[in-house]
N, C-alpha and C positions, 0 to 999 in steps of 0.2 A: 748213553741213556740218562745219565745224571745230568748231562749238560741241557738235553731237551727239556728236562723237568724244570730246570731253573728259568728257562725262557718262558715256559707256560705260566710259571708262578709270577714272573715279572709282568707279563701282559695282563694277567688277571688283576694285578695290583693297580696297574695304570688305569685300567677300565672302571675299577672300583672307585679309586680316587676321582675320576672325571665324573662319575655318577652323582657322587656325594657333593662335588663342587656345583654341579647343575641344580640339585636339589636346593642347596642353599641360597643360589641366586633367585630361584622361582619363589622361595618362600618369603624373600625381602622385596619383591616387585610391588609397586603401588597399585592399589585397587582402582579399577576404571569403572565409574558409574554411568550407565547407559540412560539417556533421557530421549523422550519423543520431541521431534522438532516440527513446529508448524510451518507451512509454506509461506514465504514473504509476499505481501500484497503488492500488486502493481500500483504505480503512483499516477496522479493527475494533478496538474497545476491549474488554478482557476483564477478569474478576476470577477468583480462585481462592477457593473457599470451603472451610471445614473443617467436618466433620460434628459434630453436637452431640447431647447429651442433653436431650431436650425432653419437655414434658408436654402431651398433647393435651387441653386443656380443651374442654368443649362449652357453647355458649351457646344457651339457650332462654328460655321465658317461660311464665308460668301465672298463675292466679288463686287467691288464698288461700280455702281452705275450712276449715270447722270439723271437728275431729275426730269429734265426735258432736253431733247435733241431737236434743233430747229434748223431749217434750211431757209437761207435768204433767197428771195426771188425778186427780180426787177419788176417793177410796176409801170415803167415807161421805156420807150425806145431811146437809145442814143449811145454815144461813145464814153467809155470810161475815162473821166478827165483826172481823177485823183483817188488814190489808195492810202489809207492811213497805215503808218508802220505797224500799228497793232493788228491790222487786217492781214495776218499771216498765220501759218499753222503754229498753234501754241500760244498765240497772242492772247492776252487778258484785256478786257475792255469793261467799262462801267456804263450804267444806264446814262443815256444822253450823249456818249461819245459819237462823233462822226467818223465813219469807218470808210465810207466811199462817196464820190461825187460823180454825176453823170453830167455831161455837157448840157446846160440849162438855157442856152440862148434862145433856142426855138420855143421853149415853154415860157420864158419870160415875155416874148412878143406876143405869144398866144394869150397869156394872162392880160397883156395890156389892151389887146384887142377885145377880149371879153369884157373888160372893165368899161371900155368905151361904149360897147353896145348896151351894157347895162345902164350907163349914164343916159344914153339917148332914150332907152325905154322908159326910164324914170321921168325924164322930161316930157315924153309924150303922154305919159299918164298924168302929169300935172296939168298939161294943157287940155286934156280930155276932161279932167275934173272940173276945169274952169268952164268949158263948154257945157258940160252937163248941169253945172249949177245956174248958169245963165238960162239954159232951156227950161229948167225947172221953175224958175221965176216967171218966165213968159207963160208956161203951162198953167201955173197958179193963178196968174192974173186973168187967164181965159177962164178958168174954172170958176172964179169967184163971180165972173159976169154971167155965165150960162148955167152953172150949178150942175152940170154933167160929170159923170165919172170917166176915168181915163180908159181908152181903148187900147188895143195893141198898137195901132197906128200912132196913138198919142204917146206910148212908152217909147216908141222909136223916136218921137219928137223930143223926148227927154234924154236920148242918147244913152240909154242904159246898155244896149249891146255894144256900143262902141267903148263904153267905159269898162265893161268885162273883158273885152278883148285887149285894151290897153293894160289892164292888171295882169292878164295872163302873159303878155309880152314881157313884163317886168320880171315875172317868175321864172320865165324861161331864160332870160338874159342873166338873172342872178344864179340860176343853176349852172349855166355855162361858165360864169365867172368863178364859182367855187370849183368846178371841175378843173379849169385852168389853174387856179391856184394849188389845188391838190396835186396836179401833175407836176407843177413846178416844185412843190414840197418834197415830192417823191424822187426827185433827182438827187437828193441828199439821202444816203443810207445812214440812219441814226439808231443807235442801240436802244432797245426798248427795255432791256434787263441786263444785269451784270452776267458776263459770260466768258468763255474762252473759245478761240477759233479753232474748229476742228479740220476744216479744210477750205481752200480758196479755188474757185473755178474760173476766175477772170483775171485780167491784168489791165494796166493802163494803156489806152488806145484801142482797147477792144470794143466792138460794137455789140451791144446786147439789145434784145427785143423784150417787150413786156412778157413775162413768164419765164424767161430764162433764169436758171439757177446761178447765183453769185458766189454762194459758199455755204458753209454750215457751221453750227456752233452747239455748245451745250451751256446751260445755265450753272453758275457757280455758287449760288446762295445756299444751295441744299444738295447733298449727295444721298444716294439711296443705296442700301445693301439688302439684297434678297437672301434671307436666311432659311434654310431648310430645317424643318422640325419633324421629328418622328412622333408617332402616336403617343409613345411613352413619355415624351418631353412635355406634352400638353398638360399633364396633371401637376407638373412643377411651375406652371406659369398661370398668370391671371389673364389668359387670353380667352375671349369669348368667341369661339368658332362657330357655334351653330345657332345661338339664340339671338333676339333682337333684330333679326333679318327683317321680318315682316314689318316691325315698327319703323325701320329706317326707310323701307320701300313705300309705306303708306304716307310717310311725311315728305316724299318727294325727292329723297336722296337717291342719286343714280350713279354714285361713284363705284367704279368696278372694283376697286380694292376697298371693300367694305368692312364692317364689324370692328368697332373700337375695343380696346382692352377692357375686360370686366373690372368694375369697381376702381378704375383708374383713368379718370378723364385726360390726365396729363400724359398718359402712355407708360410703357415699361422701360426702365433704364437698361441700357446695354453699353458695354465697354468693348472697343475694338483694339486689337493688337496686331502689330506687324514688326518684323525684324528687317531692316534695311541697312546695308553696309556695315553690319556687325552692331547696330545700334537698335535698341527696343523703343518703339513708339506706340502711343495709345491715343484714342479719340473716343470722347463720350458721344452716345447717341441715344435715341429714343425710337421704340416700336409704337406706332400708333394705329397700325392696321394689318390685316392679314389678306392674303389673296382669296378670291371668292370661290376657287376650286381647288381640289386635291389633285396632285400629279397622278395621271392615270398609270404611268409606268412604274413609278416608284412607290406611290402611295404616301408621299411625303406632303406635309403642310409647308406653307411658305409665308414667313412674316416679313414685313417690309419695314426696315429700320431707317430712320432719318438722321443724318449727321449734319448740324447746322454750320455754315461757314467752313466748309472743309478745307479751303485754301488759306484761311486765316487772313482774308483780304478786309474784313470789316472788323477792326480791332475794337470799335466801340461796342460791338456786340459780343465781346468776350473771346475773340479769336485767339488761339493759343500759338505762341511761337513754336517752331518746329517743322517737321516733315508735313507737306500738304497730303491730304487724303485724296490722291489722284484717281480719277476714273480708270478702271481696269485693274487696279491693285486687288491682290487677294489677301484677306484679313481673317484673323481668328476673332471669335466673338464670345463673350460671356454675358448671358442674359440673366438680369436679377429675377430670381424665382420667388415663390410664395414662402412665407413663414410658417413652420409647422411646429407644435408643441408635443412633448413627450415622444421624442425620437431618439433611438439609440444609434450611436455611431460606432460601428464595429470594424475593425480592421478585416480586410478582405480574406486574409490567412485563416481566419477563425471561423469562416462560413464555407460550407460545402453546398454549393447551389443555393437552396433556399432553406437549408438546415444547419442548426448549430448544435453542438455536444454540451450538455449541462450535467450537473451533479444533482441528484435527488436528495431527499432528507436522510436517506441511508448511505450516502456516499456511493451511489451507484451511477454508472454512466448511462445517460439517456439521450435520445435524439429529438430535438425540438423543431418543428416547422414554424418559420417565421415569414412575415410579409416584408419583401424588399421593395422599397420605394425607388431606390437609385443606387448606382454604383458610380463612384467618382475617385479617381486617383488613389486607389488602394484602400478606399473606405466604402462601407456599405451602410446605407441609411435604412434602418429597420423600423416600420411603423407599428407592427403588431407581433406578438408572439413571445415577448420578453417583458419582465417586470424588473424592478429595481432590485429585488432579493435574489434573483436568479444568479447562480454561479456558473459563469461561462468558462468551459474547459479550453485552454489554450495549449496545452501540451500533456501527453499522457504516454504511459508505456506502450511499446508496440504491440504487445500481446492483448491489450485491453480492447473489448468490444462492448456493445450495448448490453447492459444488465450486469456487467462486471463490477464488483465491489472493489473500490480503490482507496488508497491512502490520499486523502484530499490535502493539497499543499497550496498555500495562498502564493500567487504570483507576485514576486517582489519587484520586478522591473516596473519602473514608473511608466504608466501608459498616458500619453499625451492626448488630450481630447480636444485640442484647439482646432477649430474647423478651418479648412483651407478654402471653403466655398463661399466665404463672405464676399459680398460684392466689392470689387476694387482692391482686394488683397493681392 
């Protein structure tokens, strides 16, 4: 019994000591002060852009075409006697070059015969003039004696009908001589313009008749590129599509490809680009007209660009060394557009459709509608809806929405505003 009492006393002592130790530790613990914490604001980074003077170039593409495609046709009958080495597919020739000859012996003889008939007719006219002069002298002497006027029979006496007939014979003989000389000239096929042979349909020794096709070629002084333009492209260019038509028609202009560029008598500059064999080439050109109709299927307008000296054959006219702009090539084109002032150039990532996010005076997110003039290579050209002092939001917290107040932070990354749409860059 006494042993049990000792265990109880020992247990009670341990519990009491533990309680006293806990109370001492609690009394010495630091006091924790509770404070209310306000929620953290979402952030938004912004930039301020300045309006610029920009040029709205237009990019398009097209295929190179010849200015004129011409078919050679024989004007005489005969055997092909000679062909120039340049009269072959792909051959170049210059104005005045002899490309083919047809056997001309028969035509030389015909020209000689026509010349002889002409000389005989002229001699007959001279004789008739002498006879008429002598008859007039005799008739005048008779009139001086009698004082009567000439009658029809007396005009026959003066040999006027014979003189008219002799004069007509000279005209006929001269016409036949000119025809014979022309046929003789046409036995030689001579180039009237600079060009390149597209096809040959005859060979040496072949007999051809008048009207037979000898070959075909296209001119090389000028190349054309037909450039498609959307309706939205027209506002970037000084092309007068619809006006001045009645003025040109009333002035007698009947060119199917009408309407010159507006306020630009010399045309609109365009640069063509092509990559061939891993090398980049470019050719300058000019748009001087547009086609008279809109494509019914696509609704596209077409501008006609001209490239002078596309083969670089006329060095005195500024032909550049390098790759010729060959007919059939597919080229990219950048057309010089209009200059506009007070335009904001904004990276495309900052615009959602036609809206941008801004910060108002109270640092709240707002959505602003803008007028987009053009999108080009990751850039958006804004014509209205922004001012110089607007803070354009470029990055913000994912939870922020319109009307949310945010912590405004200036965007520190340097924004390059160097335009890549300048002509020739």
